C-alpha positions in Angstrom: 85.9 133.1 85.0 89.5 134.1 85.6 92.1 135.8 83.5 95.8 135.3 83.8 98.6 136.5 81.5 102.1 135.1 80.8 104.5 137.9 81.4 108.1 138.5 80.3 111.1 138.3 82.6 112.4 141.5 81.0 110.2 144.1 79.2 112.7 145.1 76.6 110.3 147.4 74.8 108.5 148.8 77.8 105.2 147.5 76.3 103.6 146.2 79.5 101.8 148.3 82.2 102.5 146.0 85.2 100.4 148.1 87.6 97.3 148.1 85.3 97.6 144.5 84.5 98.0 143.5 88.1 94.8 145.4 89.1 92.7 144.1 86.2 93.8 140.4 85.9 93.6 137.5 88.3 97.2 136.5 87.9 100.4 137.5 86.2 102.7 134.6 85.5 106.3 135.8 85.1 108.2 133.5 82.7 111.3 133.7 84.8 113.6 131.7 82.6 115.6 131.9 79.3 117.9 134.5 80.7 120.4 132.3 79.0 119.1 130.7 75.8 120.2 128.5 72.8 121.8 131.5 71.1 123.7 132.8 74.1 127.4 133.6 73.5 128.3 131.7 76.7 126.8 128.8 78.6 125.0 129.9 81.8 122.0 129.6 84.1 118.6 129.5 82.4 117.0 131.0 85.6 119.7 132.8 87.7 118.3 133.9 91.0 120.9 136.7 91.5 123.6 138.4 89.4 126.5 136.2 90.6 128.9 137.8 88.2 127.3 136.2 85.1 123.7 137.3 85.0 123.0 141.1 85.0 119.4 140.2 84.3 118.1 137.7 86.9 115.1 136.6 88.8 115.6 139.0 91.7 115.9 142.0 89.3 112.8 140.8 87.5 110.7 140.5 90.7 111.9 143.8 92.0 110.7 145.5 88.8 107.3 144.0 89.1 106.9 144.8 92.8 108.1 148.3 92.3 105.4 148.8 89.7 102.7 147.3 91.8 103.5 149.0 95.1 104.9 145.8 96.5 101.7 143.9 95.9 102.7 140.4 94.9 99.3 138.8 95.7 98.5 138.3 91.9 102.1 137.6 90.8 103.3 134.0 90.1 107.0 133.1 89.5 107.2 130.7 86.6 110.3 128.4 86.9 111.9 126.0 84.4 112.1 122.2 84.7 114.5 122.3 81.8 117.9 123.7 80.9 120.2 124.2 77.9 123.0 122.1 76.4 125.7 124.1 74.5 128.8 123.2 72.5 131.5 125.1 74.3 135.2 126.0 73.9 136.4 124.7 77.3 135.3 123.1 80.6 135.4 126.4 82.4 132.2 127.6 84.1 130.3 130.0 81.9 132.4 128.8 78.9 132.1 130.5 75.5 129.7 128.7 73.2 130.8 127.5 69.8 127.3 126.9 68.4 123.6 127.0 69.2 122.4 125.2 72.4 119.5 122.9 72.6 117.0 122.5 75.4 117.3 119.5 77.8 114.5 118.5 80.2 115.1 117.8 83.9 114.5 114.1 83.7 117.4 113.8 81.2 119.7 116.4 82.7 119.6 115.2 86.3 120.8 111.6 85.8 123.4 112.8 83.3 124.7 115.3 85.8 125.0 112.6 88.4 126.9 110.5 85.9 129.3 113.2 84.6 129.8 115.1 87.8 127.4 117.8 88.9 128.5 121.3 89.9 126.3 123.9 91.8 126.8 127.6 91.6 125.6 129.1 94.9 125.7 132.7 93.6 123.1 132.2 90.8 121.7 129.0 92.4 121.8 126.7 89.3 123.3 123.3 88.6 125.7 122.6 85.7 128.0 119.9 84.3 130.5 119.2 81.5 130.8 116.2 79.2 132.3 115.3 75.8 130.3 113.8 72.9 131.8 112.9 69.5 134.9 114.9 70.4 132.9 118.1 71.2 133.1 119.6 74.7 129.6 120.4 75.9 128.2 122.3 79.0 124.7 121.9 80.4 123.0 124.3 82.8 119.7 123.5 84.4 117.7 123.8 87.7 117.9 120.8 90.0 115.7 120.1 93.1 118.0 122.2 95.3 118.0 125.3 93.1 114.2 125.0 92.5 113.5 124.8 96.3 115.7 127.8 96.8 113.6 129.7 94.2 110.3 128.4 95.6 111.3 129.7 99.0 112.3 133.0 97.4 108.8 133.4 96.0 107.4 132.8 99.4 109.8 135.2 101.1 108.8 137.9 98.5 105.2 137.2 99.3 104.3 136.3 95.7 101.0 134.4 95.0 102.8 131.2 94.1 104.9 129.6 91.4 104.4 128.0 88.0 106.2 125.3 86.2 107.4 125.0 82.6 106.6 122.3 82.0 104.7 119.3 83.4 106.1 116.1 81.9 109.7 117.4 81.9 110.2 115.8 85.4 109.9 112.1 84.5 108.0 111.6 87.8 111.4 111.8 89.6 110.5 112.0 93.3 113.1 114.5 94.3 111.7 117.3 92.2 108.2 116.7 93.4 109.4 116.3 96.9 111.0 119.8 96.8 107.7 121.3 95.6 105.9 119.5 98.3 108.4 120.7 101.0 107.8 124.3 99.9 104.1 124.3 99.4 102.7 121.0 100.7 101.7 121.9 104.2 98.1 123.0 103.2 97.6 121.0 100.0 96.6 117.4 99.3 99.4 114.9 99.3 101.2 113.8 96.2 100.6 110.4 94.7 102.9 107.8 96.3 106.2 107.2 94.4 107.3 103.6 94.0 104.6 101.0 94.1 104.5 97.2 93.9 102.2 94.2 94.3 103.9 90.9 95.3 102.7 87.4 95.6 104.0 85.9 98.9 102.4 82.5 98.6 99.3 80.6 99.6 97.0 83.2 98.2 98.6 86.0 100.2 99.7 89.3 98.5 101.7 92.3 99.7 100.7 95.7 98.3 103.3 98.3 99.2 104.0 101.9 98.1 106.3 104.7 99.2 105.1 107.1 101.9 103.8 110.3 100.6 104.7 113.5 102.5 101.8 115.0 104.5 99.6 112.0 103.8 97.4 110.9 106.8 96.0 107.7 105.2 95.9 105.6 102.1 93.1 104.0 100.2 93.6 100.8 98.3 91.2 100.0 95.4 90.8 96.6 93.9 89.4 95.2 90.6 89.2 91.8 89.0 88.8 93.2 85.4 91.0 96.3 85.5 87.9 98.4 84.7 85.6 98.5 87.8 87.5 99.4 91.0 86.1 99.4 94.5 87.5 100.7 97.7 89.1 97.6 99.3 91.1 98.8 102.3 92.1 102.0 104.1 95.2 102.3 106.4 97.5 104.9 107.9 100.5 103.5 106.0 100.8 102.4 102.3 101.5 98.7 103.1 98.7 96.2 102.9 99.0 92.4 103.6 96.1 90.7 101.9 95.3 87.1 102.6 93.0 84.4 101.2 92.8 85.8 97.7 91.5 83.3 95.2 94.4 81.2 93.7 95.0 81.4 89.9 93.1 84.6 89.3 94.3 88.1 88.4 93.8 90.9 90.9 94.3 94.5 90.0 95.1 97.3 92.5 95.7 101.1 92.6 95.9 103.4 95.6 95.9 107.1 96.6 97.0 109.2 99.5 94.7 111.4 101.6 94.9 114.2 104.2 92.7 116.9 105.5 93.0 118.9 102.3 92.1 116.2 99.9 93.4 113.2 98.0 96.3 112.6 95.6 95.9 111.3 92.1 95.8 107.5 91.9 98.9 105.5 91.3 99.2 103.4 88.2 97.3 100.2 88.1 99.3 97.1 89.0 98.3 93.4 89.2 99.3 90.0 90.6 98.2 86.4 90.1 97.9 84.8 93.6 99.6 81.4 93.8 100.7 78.8 96.4 104.4 79.5 95.6 106.4 82.5 94.4 105.8 84.3 91.1 108.2 83.5 88.2 107.6 86.8 86.3 107.9 90.4 87.3 106.1 93.0 85.2 107.6 96.4 85.4 105.7 99.5 84.3 108.3 102.0 83.0 105.8 104.0 80.8 105.4 107.3 82.6 105.2 109.8 79.7 102.1 111.9 79.4 102.9 114.5 76.7 102.5 113.5 73.1 101.0 110.1 73.8 97.9 108.5 75.4 98.9 106.9 78.7 96.2 105.2 80.8 98.7 103.8 83.3 97.0 100.5 83.3 98.8 98.5 80.5 99.4 95.7 83.0 96.0 94.6 81.9 97.4 93.6 78.5 100.6 92.1 79.8 99.4 90.3 82.9 96.7 88.1 81.3 99.1 87.2 78.5 101.7 86.0 81.0 99.0 84.2 82.9 97.6 82.5 79.8 101.2 81.2 79.1 101.1 79.3 82.4 103.1 81.7 84.6 102.3 83.7 87.7 103.4 87.3 88.0 104.0 90.2 90.3 104.2 93.8 89.2 106.0 97.0 90.1 106.5 100.6 89.0 110.0 101.3 87.6 110.6 103.6 90.5 110.8 100.5 92.8 113.7 99.0 90.9 116.8 101.3 91.4 116.4 101.5 95.2 116.1 97.7 95.4 112.6 97.9 96.9 112.0 95.1 94.3 115.0 93.1 93.0 114.9 91.9 89.4 117.2 89.0 90.3 114.4 87.5 92.5 112.6 86.6 89.2 113.2 84.2 86.4 111.6 86.6 83.9 111.1 90.3 83.7 108.6 91.9 81.3 109.4 95.6 81.1 106.8 98.0 79.7 108.4 101.0 78.0 105.5 102.1 75.8 106.4 105.4 74.3 108.7 106.5 77.0 111.2 108.8 75.4 113.6 111.7 75.9 111.2 114.0 77.8 110.9 111.1 80.2 114.1 109.2 80.0 113.4 105.7 78.8 116.0 104.2 81.2 117.7 106.1 84.0 121.3 105.3 84.8 120.3 103.3 87.9 117.7 101.3 85.9 120.4 100.5 83.3 122.6 99.3 86.1 119.9 97.1 87.6 119.1 95.6 84.2 122.8 94.9 83.5 123.2 93.1 86.7 120.1 91.1 86.1 121.1 90.0 82.6 124.7 89.2 83.6 123.3 87.0 86.4 121.3 84.9 83.9 118.0 86.8 83.9 115.5 86.6 81.0 114.2 90.0 79.9 111.3 91.0 77.6 111.4 94.6 76.8 109.0 96.4 74.5 108.6 100.1 73.5 108.7 102.3 70.4 111.2 104.9 71.5 113.9 102.9 73.2 116.4 103.0 70.3 115.7 106.7 69.6 116.3 107.6 73.3 119.3 105.4 74.0 121.2 105.5 70.7 119.9 108.3 68.5 120.1 111.0 71.2 121.8 109.0 73.9 125.0 109.7 75.7 128.0 107.3 75.1 127.2 105.1 78.1 123.6 104.8 76.9 124.6 103.8 73.4 127.0 101.2 74.9 124.2 99.9 77.1 121.8 99.7 74.1 124.3 97.8 72.0 125.6 95.4 74.6 122.6 94.7 76.8 119.6 95.2 74.5 121.7 93.7 71.7 120.3 96.1 69.1 121.4 98.8 66.6 119.0 101.7 66.0 118.2 102.5 62.4 115.2 104.8 62.0 112.7 106.6 64.3 109.6 105.6 62.3 109.7 102.4 60.4 106.4 103.4 58.7 104.2 100.3 59.3 101.7 99.0 61.9 102.1 95.4 60.7 104.9 92.9 61.3 105.8 89.6 59.9 107.7 86.7 61.6 111.1 85.6 60.4 111.6 81.9 59.7 114.8 81.9 61.8 113.2 83.5 64.9 111.0 82.5 67.8 107.8 83.7 66.1 108.2 81.4 63.1 104.8 80.2 61.9 102.8 83.1 63.4 100.9 84.9 60.7 101.4 88.7 60.2 99.9 90.7 63.0 99.3 94.4 63.8 99.8 96.9 66.6 97.6 99.9 67.4 97.3 102.9 65.2 95.2 104.6 67.8 91.9 102.9 67.0 92.3 99.7 69.0 92.1 100.8 72.6 95.7 101.6 73.7 97.6 104.4 71.8 98.9 105.2 68.4 102.4 103.7 67.9 103.2 106.5 65.5 107.0 106.2 65.7 108.1 102.5 66.0 111.9 102.3 65.9 113.5 100.3 63.1 116.2 98.2 64.7 118.8 95.6 63.7 120.7 92.9 65.6 123.9 93.6 67.4 126.4 91.5 69.3 125.1 88.1 68.4 121.4 88.6 68.5 119.1 87.8 65.5 116.1 89.6 64.0 112.7 87.8 64.6 110.2 90.4 63.3 110.2 92.6 60.2 107.8 95.4 59.3 105.5 94.3 56.6 106.0 96.0 53.3 109.1 97.9 54.5 112.6 97.6 53.2 114.5 95.9 56.1 117.9 97.0 54.7 117.0 100.6 54.8 114.7 100.7 57.9 115.5 97.8 60.1 113.1 95.4 61.8 110.8 95.2 64.7 112.2 92.5 67.0 115.4 91.1 68.4 116.1 87.8 70.3 119.3 86.7 72.0 120.5 83.8 74.3 124.0 84.0 75.7 126.2 85.9 78.1 125.9 89.7 78.7 128.7 92.1 79.6 131.7 90.4 81.2 129.6 87.5 82.6 130.0 83.9 81.4 126.4 83.0 82.5 123.8 82.7 79.7 120.9 85.1 80.0 118.2 85.9 77.5 116.5 88.8 75.8 113.5 89.5 73.6 113.1 93.1 72.4 110.2 94.5 70.5 110.4 98.0 69.0 106.7 98.7 69.7 104.7 98.3 72.9 103.6 94.7 73.4 100.4 96.1 74.9 99.4 97.5 71.5 99.3 94.1 69.8 95.7 93.1 68.9 93.5 91.1 69.3 94.2 89.5 72.7 94.5 86.0 71.2 97.5 87.2 69.1 99.0 89.0 72.1 98.8 85.8 74.1 100.4 83.8 71.4 103.3 86.3 71.1 103.8 86.3 74.9 103.7 82.5 75.0 106.4 82.3 72.3 108.7 84.8 74.0 108.5 83.0 77.4 109.0 79.6 75.7 112.1 80.8 74.0 113.5 82.4 77.1 112.7 79.3 79.2 114.2 76.7 76.9 116.2 78.5 74.3 114.3 76.6 71.7 112.3 78.3 68.9 109.1 76.3 68.6 107.3 76.4 65.3 103.5 76.7 65.3 102.3 73.1 64.8 99.1 74.5 63.1 101.1 75.9 60.1 104.1 73.6 59.9 104.6 71.7 56.7 106.5 68.9 58.5 104.3 66.0 59.6 103.9 65.5 63.3 105.4 62.2 64.2 104.2 62.0 67.8 101.9 63.8 70.2 102.6 64.7 73.8 99.8 64.5 76.4 99.3 66.4 79.6 101.7 65.6 82.4 100.2 64.2 85.6 100.1 64.8 88.5 100.8 68.5 88.0 101.9 69.9 90.4 103.8 66.8 91.6 106.0 66.0 94.6 107.4 62.5 93.8 107.4 61.6 90.1 105.6 63.0 87.1 104.3 61.0 84.1 104.1 62.3 80.6 102.0 60.3 78.1 102.8 60.4 74.5 101.7 58.7 71.3 104.3 57.7 68.7 102.8 57.3 65.2 105.4 54.8 64.2 108.5 53.2 65.8 111.4 55.6 66.2 113.9 57.4 68.3 112.7 60.0 70.9 114.6 62.5 73.1 113.4 63.9 76.4 115.0 66.8 78.3 114.1 68.8 81.4 115.0 72.4 81.8 114.6 74.6 84.8 112.8 77.9 84.6 116.1 79.7 83.6 116.6 77.4 80.7 119.4 75.3 82.3 119.4 71.6 81.3 118.9 69.4 84.4 118.1 66.0 83.0 118.0 64.3 79.6 117.5 60.8 78.2 116.6 59.2 74.9 115.6 55.8 73.5 113.7 53.8 70.9 109.9 53.5 71.3 107.3 51.4 69.5 104.2 52.8 67.9 101.1 53.6 70.0 100.7 55.1 73.5 103.6 55.1 76.0 104.4 57.0 79.2 107.7 58.7 80.1 108.5 59.2 83.8 110.7 61.7 85.7 111.4 61.5 89.4 112.3 65.2 90.0 116.1 64.6 90.1 119.0 65.9 88.2 121.1 63.9 85.8 123.5 63.0 88.7 120.6 61.9 90.9 120.6 65.0 93.1 117.4 66.4 94.4 116.1 69.6 92.8 114.4 72.6 94.3 110.7 73.2 94.0 109.7 75.3 91.0 108.6 75.3 87.4 110.3 72.9 84.9 109.9 72.4 81.1 109.8 68.9 79.8 110.8 68.9 76.1 110.4 65.9 73.7 111.7 65.9 70.2 112.9 63.9 67.3 114.1 64.8 63.8 110.6 65.8 62.8 108.8 67.4 65.7 109.4 69.2 69.0 106.8 69.4 71.8 106.9 70.5 75.4 105.0 70.4 78.7 105.4 72.7 81.7 105.2 71.1 85.2 105.5 72.4 88.8 107.6 70.4 91.3 106.6 70.8 95.0 108.8 69.1 97.5 
């Protein structure tokens, strides 16, 4: 067994015998932070390396006191460093400004994108980053350690021949690559590589799939593992680079992948699990995994196994990617008709959406994209504790207004005016159904033209808000119609799978056609006709759609492309019995259309039905 002790940065009461503890313990972890804290009279560096005119107590002074006491033996001494900072209300924008109240802690994953947004400063005397901003009329100043200041302190620990460094705390990083890259640069030469950063799996047609991930520093090879059930993985390929072109996968299946990096010193952790449905053409749906949080939740990093099969059951093919692949445009959202973004319980310690992610989503929606977003902490993170630009994004792109952090129910009911009309009440996980406990589902209400489609069962909507939002129309300054469905709990937590598939089908139908389709099994309106299966499907000339009209009447037919744009419509009177409607794959003006997926919708005053077809030129 080994014994290590967390040690103070300053021994104010002279209670610690550094020499004795160094000789009789396996490690002394100096908590070299909180030199400035929430109650400080001025804003300043949490972990100043040197005095710099603002920190008479600092890391260098602390380390000198330990090395003096241990006869310069740093072989058991570790330098603990912060992946967090403090946010104070202050009296001015001056560096080291006087505080006007108590500061609050802010983790790296929140501070870094905010600093880049407001304008980061760097003090080279104390080696710490800081920035100013204003919130609700109050001037605020934030000090924290960024990747540059941390690398400087890592190298300081090496120069002073300390045993190593420690981190307070894992999970505060948000898996941002620059902070892990700095750690790897300082200590990675004789350690296993880090897990690759961004990662995606993309269908490129005819059963061929590209699996690609970011290079990991000091990696010598990469192993790709494959599964067909998301449970049992086997080593599939090994290569010197993290790019795998896989051919001849079975069409219309779901294939799951994860990979890890290796070198002489060992292997990294696995990446998250991603999946793809091989197809002869291109995928219509991109599933993005944005759920990276590990503290205060249960994250198995494989929730694509709930999303992918539901998308596939609705008749769509999909690719998937980590959210880290989105901001650098490794994968472009605008290449897809639909995006299904997994947010899970991503929250403040791991920013739900970075500034660059919000930018990518804004561009996607303004260009007519269709987004499904689900997660229980989105409103809390973007509005309740968000900066002004995050609140603006939440209101105008997620079309929601945050009401409460915990709506107090694990059961939801469909609203008659929404896309889930006719679906019986259903539940999401309380921690006993295989995913995680959705213990704080946001209560939300519509904003900017959206409508509510789900309420929490047994909960006062007026006081606590609802569980779902839907919207079709333009976003931002665009005049192009896009679409959004937002659930304030993780879609992956809906159970059982049959309900989950029904919910996904309804969301995709609504986003594809803009039509809310009532469940024919529970409607009280008699069905006046039935629509058969279109044939041939796929087709490359004309497609035929059989239907049976129960009595003579008027019937409308329309064809929508995958983005919901109307491309063809007609109507007429039909007699009772079986008939066939034909479409030649052309627009209303007779122009040829591109290959892809189309919805054929038939309706009269009593019933609406639809059929999805694939046009191959």
